[in-house]
C-alpha positions as CSV (number, residue, x, y, z in Angstrom):
1,M,0.1,0.0,-0.1
2,A,1.3,3.7,-0.8
3,Q,1.5,6.2,1.7
4,E,-1.0,8.5,2.3
5,T,1.1,11.2,4.1
6,T,4.4,12.6,4.0
7,P,6.7,11.7,6.3
8,P,8.7,14.8,8.0
9,Q,11.7,13.5,7.1
10,V,11.2,13.4,3.3
11,A,8.8,17.1,3.3
12,Q,12.5,18.1,4.8
13,Q,14.7,16.5,1.9
14,A,11.9,18.1,-0.4
15,T,12.5,21.5,0.4
16,K,16.2,21.7,0.5
17,T,17.3,23.2,-2.4
18,T,19.8,20.6,-4.7
19,H,23.0,21.7,-3.1
20,D,21.7,20.4,0.1
21,L,21.5,17.4,-1.3
22,G,24.6,17.3,-3.0
23,G,22.4,17.1,-7.1
24,A,21.3,13.7,-6.5
25,L,18.3,11.9,-7.6
26,T,15.9,12.1,-4.8
27,L,12.9,10.1,-4.5
28,L,10.4,11.9,-2.3
29,G,7.2,9.0,-1.8
30,T,5.7,6.4,-4.2
31,F,1.8,6.6,-4.6
32,G,-1.1,4.8,-6.1
33,S,-2.9,1.7,-6.4
34,Q,-0.4,-1.8,-6.1
35,S,-1.0,-2.0,-9.8
36,D,-0.2,1.1,-11.1
37,L,2.4,2.7,-8.1
38,Q,3.6,6.6,-9.7
39,A,6.7,8.2,-7.6
40,L,8.1,11.9,-6.6
41,L,11.4,12.0,-8.0
42,K,13.4,14.9,-6.9
43,L,15.3,16.0,-10.0
44,R,19.8,17.1,-10.5
45,N,18.2,20.3,-11.2
46,G,16.2,20.9,-8.1
47,K,12.5,20.5,-9.7
48,T,10.3,17.1,-9.2
49,A,8.6,14.9,-12.0
50,T,6.0,12.2,-11.5
51,V,7.2,8.9,-12.8
52,S,5.8,5.3,-13.9
53,R,7.4,1.8,-15.1
54,G,9.7,2.9,-18.5
55,D,10.1,6.7,-18.1
56,S,13.7,7.6,-18.6
57,V,15.2,10.3,-16.0
58,N,17.9,11.3,-16.0
59,G,19.4,9.2,-18.5
60,Q,18.2,6.0,-16.6
61,T,14.9,4.7,-16.6
62,V,12.2,3.4,-14.7
63,V,12.5,-0.1,-14.4
64,A,9.6,-1.3,-11.5
65,I,8.2,0.7,-8.5
66,E,7.4,0.0,-5.0
67,D,6.3,1.3,-1.9
68,G,8.8,3.3,-0.6
69,R,12.0,2.5,-3.5
70,V,12.6,3.0,-7.4
71,A,14.9,0.6,-9.7
72,L,16.3,2.7,-12.1
73,A,18.1,1.0,-14.8
74,R,21.1,2.6,-17.1
75,N,23.1,0.6,-19.5
76,G,21.9,-2.6,-18.8
77,T,23.0,-2.6,-14.7
78,A,19.7,-1.2,-12.5
79,R,19.5,0.0,-8.7
80,W,17.3,0.6,-6.4
81,L,16.5,4.0,-5.4
82,D,15.1,4.4,-1.5
83,M,13.4,7.0,0.2
84,P,15.4,8.2,2.5
85,A,15.9,6.9,6.7
86,Q,14.2,8.4,9.3
87,G,17.0,10.4,11.3
88,S,18.6,11.8,7.4
């Protein structure tokens, strides 16, 4: 099940400038039905984007979305992008 409220640590990350985040791609949250989950990402340029499976972002393809994490692939290698841990 997708989260219904934004955890405080995620809200803090979402409002920091890109320089504060070190220019990294940040997962702000996942939402939607289990059959059609979407993710909200903060991009390196400071803008936000809503993505679905198959979308391209910063040269990477969204290959999976689960509660609290997104799998991104580039050049045949995938990695999971997790939401910031509490207290970070």
